[in-house]
C-alpha atoms as one frame of an Amber mdcrd trajectory, in Angstrom:
protein
  50.531 -20.860 -69.263  50.415 -17.304 -67.872  52.921 -16.197 -70.504  50.795
 -17.735 -73.256  47.680 -15.949 -71.969  49.570 -12.656 -71.747  50.849 -13.104
 -75.297  47.297 -13.646 -76.555  46.091 -10.541 -74.712  48.874  -8.362 -76.146
  48.241  -9.735 -79.625  44.525  -8.998 -79.218  45.179  -5.415 -78.109  47.550
  -4.763 -80.993  45.190  -6.470 -83.471  42.212  -4.433 -82.274  44.251  -1.257
 -82.693  45.869  -2.126 -86.006  45.412   0.654 -88.470  44.582   3.166 -85.757
  47.837   5.001 -86.172  48.541   4.191 -89.801  48.006   7.770 -90.959  48.889
   9.403 -87.652  51.713  11.846 -87.283  55.082  10.147 -86.842  56.491  10.155
 -83.360  59.876  11.476 -82.397  61.703  12.346 -79.211  60.499  15.979 -79.108
  56.840  14.964 -79.427  57.175  12.496 -76.545  59.304  14.541 -74.110  57.239
  15.948 -71.263  54.681  14.799 -68.710  51.882  12.467 -69.782  48.987  11.698
 -67.431  46.820   8.608 -67.770  43.211   9.818 -67.830  41.593   6.440 -68.489
  42.594   2.785 -68.423  40.286   0.340 -70.134  40.167  -2.972 -71.871  39.837
  -2.796 -75.646  36.328  -3.553 -76.891  35.749  -7.241 -77.373  38.641  -8.381
 -75.191  37.462 -10.934 -72.634  39.344 -11.367 -69.364  39.047 -14.573 -67.313
  36.914 -14.080 -64.187  39.853 -14.862 -61.895  41.830 -11.930 -63.361  39.112
  -9.256 -63.110  40.031  -8.133 -59.575  43.713  -7.755 -60.497  42.783  -5.784
 -63.642  40.566  -3.444 -61.607  43.402  -2.848 -59.113  45.743  -2.147 -62.030
  43.280   0.371 -63.494  42.974   2.195 -60.161  46.744   2.448 -59.821  47.440
   3.580 -63.374  44.702   6.204 -63.802  46.119   9.595 -62.780  49.658   8.211
 -62.807  52.223  10.315 -64.650  54.777   9.219 -67.216  57.671  11.692 -67.223
  59.857  11.586 -70.319  62.523  14.054 -69.278  64.496  16.062 -71.826  67.706
  14.793 -70.212  66.746  11.325 -71.492  65.568   9.851 -68.180  62.159   8.343
 -67.433  60.031   8.429 -64.287  56.627   6.864 -63.561  54.777   8.556 -60.706
  51.785   6.935 -59.026  49.229   8.547 -56.727  50.044   8.296 -53.032  47.045
   5.996 -52.469  48.147   3.482 -55.132  48.636  -0.047 -53.779  52.134  -0.558
 -52.355  52.966  -3.144 -54.999  53.101  -0.357 -57.591  55.830   1.415 -55.676
  58.018  -1.568 -56.605  57.960  -0.341 -60.198  60.389   2.387 -59.155  63.217
   0.347 -60.736  62.046   1.969 -63.987  62.690   5.440 -62.636  65.846   7.198
 -63.812  66.262   4.742 -66.669  67.037   6.098 -70.119  64.217   6.241 -72.616
  64.378   6.120 -76.405  61.957   6.174 -79.321  61.714   3.866 -82.317  59.641
   5.941 -84.758  59.170   3.076 -87.216  57.659   0.794 -84.570  55.900   3.696
 -82.773  57.474   2.422 -79.584  59.164   3.901 -76.541  61.794   1.808 -74.778
  62.550   2.263 -71.105  66.124   1.182 -70.451  68.338  -0.021 -73.270  66.301
  -1.902 -75.923  68.430  -4.970 -75.168  67.375  -4.802 -71.484  63.660  -4.704
 -72.343  62.684  -3.180 -68.969  59.464  -1.793 -70.430  58.058  -0.953 -73.831
  55.231   1.437 -74.612  53.448   1.217 -77.947  51.885   4.497 -79.039  48.587
   4.668 -80.905  46.621   7.707 -81.990  42.950   7.734 -82.890  40.923  10.847
 -83.622  43.556  13.039 -81.990  43.690  10.968 -78.791  46.961   9.319 -77.755
  46.901   5.839 -76.264  49.758   3.968 -74.622  49.816   0.176 -74.655  52.240
  -1.533 -72.307  52.599  -5.084 -73.645  52.765  -6.526 -70.110  49.173  -5.395
 -69.462  45.929  -5.826 -71.412  44.967  -2.188 -70.819  44.605   0.626 -73.285
  45.749   3.838 -71.571  44.253   7.112 -72.776  46.903   9.750 -72.212  46.983
  13.518 -71.985  50.175  15.507 -72.401  50.526  18.353 -69.921
């Protein structure tokens, strides 16, 4: 059941954003490489979250805002959280030092080999603002490249 709910949420996020990046600049490795900071984490407009999940979503927002996504030029990825982030987010360190790659056609970044599916990040651009969507969460992450 949880998987079905998560699938609906991801579909809703992607549906709400469809067309956002249709005319946006294509993405490639050079445009992604660097440090990206999450400046805002929010639910897409119109997306309803069950009451029992609101607390977990709020904790997720607190942990992700100000976190840094490092796409290193040597091809390795690192996700850095603030020191005061809940301990559970330190368990995500298995993603650190994994290779990252870009699929320009899908506007997607893969962490780890695409066959491993450790994490995917869908990139959307709207009015010059870059958003990351991680399909395992319902959040829309507004990003700023440093």
